[in-house]
N, CA, C and O of each residue as an XYZ file, in Angstrom:
472
protein
N    -198.284   -165.424     63.564
C    -198.036   -166.728     63.947
C    -198.322   -167.589     62.700
O    -199.184   -167.223     61.901
N    -197.772   -168.479     62.555
C    -197.713   -169.577     60.982
C    -198.407   -170.397     61.700
O    -198.539   -170.390     62.924
N    -198.953   -171.270     60.762
C    -200.083   -171.965     60.991
C    -199.582   -173.425     61.652
O    -200.424   -174.012     62.332
N    -198.216   -174.067     61.489
C    -197.149   -174.681     62.180
C    -196.905   -174.809     63.248
O    -196.512   -175.904     63.651
N    -197.090   -173.455     64.314
C    -197.000   -173.627     65.680
C    -198.044   -174.002     66.513
O    -199.152   -173.496     66.691
N    -197.293   -175.348     67.178
C    -198.579   -176.061     67.583
C    -198.131   -175.680     69.122
O    -197.048   -175.950     69.640
N    -199.408   -174.879     69.811
C    -199.102   -174.461     71.880
C    -199.580   -175.504     72.130
O    -200.232   -176.143     71.305
N    -199.286   -176.003     73.674
C    -199.688   -176.588     74.638
C    -200.763   -175.201     75.072
O    -201.954   -175.391     75.315
N    -200.107   -173.785     75.120
C    -201.289   -173.028     75.651
C    -201.831   -172.044     75.163
O    -200.872   -171.295     74.977
N    -203.156   -171.268     74.656
C    -203.052   -170.348     73.820
C    -202.132   -169.121     74.766
O    -201.305   -168.362     74.261
N    -202.429   -169.149     75.924
C    -202.225   -168.235     76.690
C    -200.540   -167.903     76.075
O    -200.318   -166.734     75.759
N    -199.390   -168.936     75.917
C    -198.560   -168.977     75.627
C    -198.273   -168.019     74.086
O    -197.402   -167.170     73.894
N    -199.440   -168.560     73.044
C    -198.808   -167.619     71.947
C    -199.227   -166.092     72.121
O    -198.743   -165.196     71.430
N    -199.919   -165.947     72.845
C    -199.959   -164.397     73.229
C    -198.936   -164.112     73.828
O    -198.318   -163.451     72.993
N    -198.374   -164.160     74.657
C    -196.648   -164.202     75.657
C    -195.825   -164.143     74.751
O    -194.997   -163.250     74.929
N    -195.675   -164.844     73.654
C    -194.598   -164.812     72.519
C    -194.450   -163.657     71.495
O    -193.445   -163.205     70.946
N    -195.869   -163.290     71.400
C    -196.495   -162.158     69.961
C    -196.092   -160.438     71.381
O    -195.380   -159.435     71.313
N    -197.041   -161.017     72.430
C    -197.347   -159.415     72.777
C    -196.107   -159.102     73.922
O    -196.152   -157.946     74.344
N    -194.947   -159.994     74.523
C    -194.829   -160.242     75.974
C    -193.476   -159.442     75.739
O    -193.081   -158.994     76.816
N    -192.398   -159.024     74.376
C    -191.915   -157.870     74.154
C    -192.014   -156.875     74.473
O    -193.138   -156.377     74.420
N    -190.948   -156.124     74.940
C    -191.091   -154.896     75.904
C    -192.020   -153.438     74.756
O    -192.833   -152.592     75.127
N    -191.586   -153.623     73.714
C    -192.386   -152.539     73.171
C    -193.895   -152.826     71.592
O    -194.428   -152.024     70.825
N    -194.024   -154.163     71.761
C    -195.250   -154.467     71.361
C    -196.559   -153.944     71.447
O    -197.289   -153.426     70.602
N    -196.720   -154.228     72.829
C    -198.203   -153.820     73.031
C    -198.295   -151.922     72.521
O    -199.069   -151.494     71.665
N    -197.387   -151.147     73.244
C    -197.279   -149.970     72.741
C    -197.018   -149.415     71.297
O    -197.262   -148.299     70.838
N    -196.284   -150.843     70.545
C    -196.229   -150.021     68.972
C    -197.843   -150.218     68.280
O    -198.280   -149.413     67.457
N    -198.695   -151.522     68.803
C    -199.450   -151.619     68.499
C    -200.340   -150.292     68.908
O    -200.451   -149.319     68.163
N    -200.931   -150.398     70.155
C    -201.612   -149.144     70.392
C    -201.178   -147.860     69.684
O    -202.077   -147.020     69.636
N    -200.040   -147.509     69.133
C    -200.183   -146.398     68.980
C    -200.402   -145.787     67.444
O    -200.636   -144.613     67.156
N    -200.237   -147.103     66.398
C    -200.507   -147.272     65.102
C    -202.121   -147.648     65.505
O    -202.705   -146.923     64.700
N    -203.047   -148.256     66.170
C    -204.363   -148.360     66.078
C    -204.859   -146.139     66.650
O    -205.702   -145.371     66.187
N    -203.854   -145.969     67.722
C    -204.522   -144.830     67.560
C    -204.745   -143.802     66.132
O    -205.734   -143.188     65.731
N    -203.437   -143.927     65.627
C    -203.375   -143.431     64.388
C    -203.951   -143.833     63.044
O    -203.912   -143.289     61.940
N    -204.443   -144.849     63.440
C    -205.075   -145.878     61.513
C    -203.793   -146.071     61.192
O    -203.366   -147.193     61.465
N    -202.708   -144.978     60.470
C    -201.536   -145.241     59.911
C    -200.488   -144.035     60.468
O    -200.508   -142.916     60.982
N    -199.511   -145.137     59.965
C    -198.206   -143.947     61.068
C    -196.765   -144.113     60.614
O    -196.000   -144.856     61.229
N    -196.398   -143.437     59.560
C    -194.696   -143.151     59.552
C    -193.597   -143.655     60.692
O    -193.607   -143.099     61.790
N    -192.479   -144.909     60.359
C    -191.326   -144.682     61.196
C    -191.322   -143.608     61.911
O    -191.767   -143.805     63.042
N    -190.918   -142.295     61.648
C    -190.776   -141.449     62.459
C    -191.714   -140.781     63.412
O    -191.498   -140.388     64.559
N    -192.610   -140.744     62.816
C    -193.663   -140.767     63.969
C    -193.895   -141.343     65.093
O    -194.049   -140.851     66.211
N    -193.922   -142.849     64.598
C    -193.488   -143.903     65.764
C    -193.004   -143.520     67.092
O    -193.412   -143.310     68.235
N    -191.970   -143.532     66.409
C    -190.659   -142.878     67.094
C    -191.039   -142.263     68.287
O    -191.059   -142.575     69.478
N    -191.371   -141.173     67.524
C    -191.423   -139.206     68.332
C    -192.761   -139.855     69.248
O    -192.979   -139.115     70.207
N    -193.586   -140.889     69.207
C    -194.583   -141.045     70.159
C    -194.234   -141.631     70.888
O    -194.627   -141.302     72.007
N    -193.320   -142.833     70.823
C    -192.670   -144.063     71.133
C    -191.947   -143.855     71.988
O    -191.143   -144.783     71.908
N    -191.408   -142.684     73.526
C    -190.105   -141.787     73.534
C    -189.096   -143.132     74.806
O    -189.386   -143.704     75.856
N    -187.834   -143.089     73.849
C    -187.146   -143.865     74.603
C    -187.122   -145.202     73.957
O    -186.498   -146.080     74.553
N    -187.672   -145.481     72.892
C    -187.321   -147.109     71.831
C    -185.905   -146.345     70.950
O    -185.547   -145.169     71.001
N    -185.479   -147.152     70.396
C    -184.252   -146.708     69.960
C    -184.889   -147.512     68.283
O    -185.743   -148.348     67.986
N    -183.970   -146.735     67.608
C    -184.417   -147.041     65.799
C    -184.228   -148.753     65.777
O    -185.017   -149.523     65.230
N    -183.161   -149.089     66.405
C    -183.518   -150.240     66.247
C    -184.681   -151.417     66.895
O    -185.362   -152.254     66.303
N    -184.628   -151.251     67.609
C    -185.088   -151.842     68.436
C    -187.053   -151.861     67.676
O    -187.760   -152.818     67.361
N    -187.336   -150.267     67.633
C    -188.768   -149.787     66.900
C    -188.687   -151.232     65.709
O    -189.341   -152.271     65.804
N    -187.700   -150.881     64.654
C    -187.418   -151.932     63.537
C    -187.358   -153.189     63.617
O    -187.739   -153.832     62.639
N    -186.932   -153.795     64.639
C    -187.255   -155.162     65.413
C    -188.884   -155.593     65.363
O    -189.503   -156.468     64.757
N    -189.182   -154.756     66.109
C    -190.735   -154.780     66.802
C    -191.517   -154.944     65.630
O    -192.337   -155.817     65.344
N    -191.087   -153.866     64.947
C    -192.238   -153.687     63.608
C    -192.184   -155.309     62.526
O    -193.183   -155.864     62.069
N    -190.725   -155.774     62.339
C    -190.312   -157.140     61.433
C    -191.872   -158.243     62.610
O    -192.934   -158.815     62.367
N    -191.407   -158.086     63.255
C    -192.188   -159.015     64.519
C    -193.512   -158.924     64.167
O    -194.392   -159.547     63.572
N    -193.360   -158.156     64.619
C    -195.108   -157.612     64.445
C    -195.654   -158.088     62.891
O    -196.720   -158.660     62.664
N    -194.813   -157.762     62.076
C    -195.318   -158.128     60.860
C    -195.376   -159.585     59.858
O    -195.932   -160.070     58.872
N    -194.494   -159.822     60.780
C    -194.047   -161.460     60.834
C    -195.564   -162.208     61.121
O    -196.223   -162.986     60.432
N    -195.781   -161.652     62.350
C    -197.077   -162.043     62.994
C    -198.460   -161.586     62.430
O    -199.533   -162.083     62.771
N    -198.310   -160.626     61.567
C    -199.957   -160.656     60.990
C    -200.249   -159.644     61.545
O    -201.072   -159.161     60.767
N    -200.136   -158.860     62.493
C    -200.758   -158.402     62.803
C    -200.572   -156.631     62.292
O    -201.480   -155.925     62.730
N    -199.934   -156.188     61.778
C    -199.724   -155.243     61.308
C    -199.030   -155.203     59.262
O    -198.451   -156.185     58.797
N    -199.209   -154.295     58.665
C    -198.838   -154.089     57.384
C    -198.024   -153.085     57.093
O    -198.107   -151.951     57.566
N    -197.034   -153.563     56.128
C    -196.086   -152.153     55.917
C    -196.052   -151.922     54.132
O    -195.378   -152.485     53.268
N    -197.219   -150.709     54.038
C    -197.255   -149.692     52.655
C    -195.965   -149.291     52.600
O    -195.417   -148.826     53.599
N    -195.210   -149.452     51.199
C    -194.436   -148.313     51.015
C    -194.789   -147.193     49.425
O    -195.279   -147.632     48.384
N    -194.494   -146.157     49.597
C    -194.678   -145.795     48.168
C    -193.550   -145.343     47.491
O    -192.465   -145.065     48.002
N    -193.855   -145.284     46.327
C    -193.245   -145.136     45.285
C    -192.813   -143.711     44.857
O    -192.841   -143.269     43.709
N    -192.451   -143.136     45.863
C    -192.233   -141.160     46.005
C    -190.720   -141.273     46.514
O    -190.101   -142.236     46.966
N    -190.350   -139.955     46.281
C    -189.197   -139.643     46.861
C    -189.319   -138.320     47.115
O    -189.683   -137.421     46.357
N    -188.871   -138.264     48.623
C    -188.213   -139.364     49.244
C    -188.973   -140.499     49.718
O    -189.869   -140.236     50.520
N    -188.812   -141.647     49.405
C    -189.911   -143.194     49.964
C    -190.344   -142.472     51.286
O    -189.774   -141.710     52.068
N    -191.648   -143.058     51.204
C    -192.377   -142.971     52.007
C    -192.986   -144.152     52.526
O    -193.452   -144.791     51.583
N    -193.212   -144.800     53.783
C    -193.693   -145.875     54.116
C    -194.536   -145.885     55.373
O    -193.985   -145.502     56.405
N    -195.771   -146.263     55.421
C    -196.567   -145.923     56.869
C    -197.194   -147.688     56.919
O    -197.568   -148.402     55.989
N    -197.123   -147.915     58.127
C    -197.654   -148.741     58.831
C    -199.128   -148.731     59.225
O    -199.547   -147.613     59.524
N    -200.121   -149.867     59.297
C    -201.431   -149.705     59.897
C    -201.439   -151.525     60.527
O    -200.554   -152.357     60.327
N    -202.727   -151.714     61.299
C    -203.096   -152.862     61.731
C    -203.648   -153.309     60.498
O    -203.908   -152.791     59.412
N    -203.757   -154.584     61.081
C    -204.407   -155.827     60.213
C    -205.522   -155.756     60.691
O    -205.842   -155.251     61.767
N    -206.249   -156.315     59.825
C    -208.127   -157.004     61.294
C    -207.544   -157.468     62.640
O    -207.622   -156.965     63.761
N    -206.901   -158.643     62.163
C    -206.295   -158.977     63.700
C    -205.511   -158.478     64.654
O    -205.474   -159.022     65.757
N    -204.435   -156.868     64.237
C    -203.959   -155.946     65.316
C    -205.399   -155.130     65.424
O    -205.390   -154.536     66.502
N    -206.728   -154.863     64.648
C    -207.355   -153.838     65.642
C    -207.824   -155.029     66.021
O    -206.673   -155.413     66.230
N    -208.667   -156.263     66.390
C    -208.754   -156.565     67.368
C    -207.943   -156.660     68.620
O    -208.497   -156.546     69.713
N    -206.893   -156.827     68.534
C    -205.816   -157.097     69.514
C    -206.082   -155.311     69.909
O    -206.415   -154.864     71.006
N    -205.849   -154.635     68.812
C    -205.816   -152.914     69.738
C    -206.945   -152.874     70.733
O    -206.676   -152.869     71.934
N    -208.423   -152.840     70.232
C    -209.203   -152.849     71.240
C    -209.501   -153.732     72.079
O    -210.661   -153.664     72.483
N    -208.585   -154.913     72.683
C    -208.175   -155.618     73.709
C    -207.045   -154.596     74.501
O    -206.989   -154.450     75.722
N    -206.374   -154.089     73.737
C    -205.622   -153.690     74.519
C    -206.186   -152.169     75.871
O    -205.800   -152.061     77.035
N    -206.971   -151.424     75.257
C    -207.872   -150.403     75.357
C    -208.393   -150.993     77.445
O    -207.815   -150.596     78.457
N    -209.486   -151.887     77.385
C    -209.856   -152.426     78.961
C    -208.473   -152.087     79.527
O    -208.421   -151.003     80.110
N    -207.065   -152.977     79.454
C    -206.281   -153.048     79.714
C    -204.872   -151.717     80.196
O    -203.832   -152.078     80.746
N    -205.167   -150.232     79.841
C    -204.868   -149.469     79.507
C    -205.617   -148.733     80.832
O    -205.111   -148.086     81.749
N    -206.768   -149.026     80.615
C    -207.866   -148.500     81.835
C    -208.086   -149.792     83.441
O    -208.767   -149.612     84.451
N    -207.463   -150.649     83.176
C    -207.284   -151.120     84.524
C    -205.974   -150.630     84.853
O    -206.132   -149.872     85.810
N    -204.340   -150.703     84.431
C    -203.402   -150.345     84.151
C    -202.942   -148.760     85.301
O    -202.035   -148.502     86.092
N    -204.462   -147.871     84.657
C    -204.614   -146.595     85.627
C    -205.380   -146.349     86.537
O    -205.578   -145.422     87.323
N    -205.903   -147.588     86.260
C    -206.930   -147.422     87.777
C    -206.285   -148.003     88.907
O    -206.898   -147.760     89.947
N    -205.070   -148.810     89.083
C    -204.791   -149.760     90.104
C    -204.409   -149.075     91.165
O    -203.462   -148.345     90.877
N    -204.749   -148.993     92.306
C    -204.203   -148.661     93.611
C    -202.813   -148.165     93.353
O    -201.883   -148.897     93.012
N    -202.726   -146.705     93.563
C    -200.971   -146.324     93.724
C    -200.803   -145.632     92.045
O    -200.418   -144.464     91.990
N    -200.992   -146.110     91.186
C    -200.882   -145.713     90.054
C    -201.123   -144.433     90.043
O    -202.055   -143.774     90.504
N    -199.384   -143.918     88.981
C    -199.658   -141.999     88.863
C    -199.204   -142.535     87.616
O    -198.349   -143.407     87.463
N    -200.033   -141.766     86.507
C    -199.860   -141.378     85.460
C    -198.769   -140.784     84.965
O    -198.840   -140.260     86.077
N    -197.527   -140.180     84.263
C    -197.343   -138.833     84.619
C    -197.389   -138.546     82.587
O    -197.926   -137.693     81.881
N    -196.583   -139.683     82.318
C    -196.607   -139.316     80.551
C    -197.031   -140.799     79.855
O    -196.502   -141.855     80.202
N    -198.178   -140.688     78.711
C    -198.558   -141.361     78.205
C    -199.085   -141.260     77.020
O    -199.385   -140.068     76.964
N    -199.419   -141.787     75.948
C    -199.999   -141.607     74.197
C    -201.029   -142.240     74.185
O    -201.713   -142.248     73.161
N    -201.428   -142.961     75.357
C    -202.785   -143.341     75.217
C    -203.714   -142.531     75.195
O    -204.004   -142.088     76.306
N    -204.571   -141.988     73.965
C    -205.671   -141.244     73.593
C    -206.648   -141.487     75.064
O    -206.679   -140.652     75.968
N    -207.247   -142.506     75.083
C    -208.311   -142.674     75.654
C    -207.767   -142.355     77.445
O    -208.422   -142.915     78.323
N    -206.931   -141.722     77.731
C    -206.681   -141.801     79.206
C    -207.040   -139.935     79.160
O    -207.624   -139.262     80.010
N    -206.551   -139.585     78.093
C    -206.465   -138.023     77.803
C    -207.581   -137.358     77.394
O    -207.688   -136.133     77.337
N    -208.873   -138.610     76.952
C    -210.398   -138.123     76.556
C    -211.155   -137.102     77.495
O    -212.294   -136.729     77.212
């Protein structure tokens, strides 16, 4: 989020960043793996298109939540990891996941969230 962004409510800023369909899932997966490549991330997030994942990664990078590191190799290798701010968001996601999975009538059929499988 840029420093010039004026918010009437801090919650609006949160919604602007994580309210997009894949944002929390991407933050969670990167946080679970510490660093991950695009193809690995796409495999973990079943149902995401390459276009949607690319847009989500760009948005999260622009908001200072993830970093993209390119290695000068053949074939080229790119890895994504969380920034400090992204790591703090990842820590907040854990209670949300636990809350969602414990709700009355909640049935977790398929989830890549590590804490649900431990």
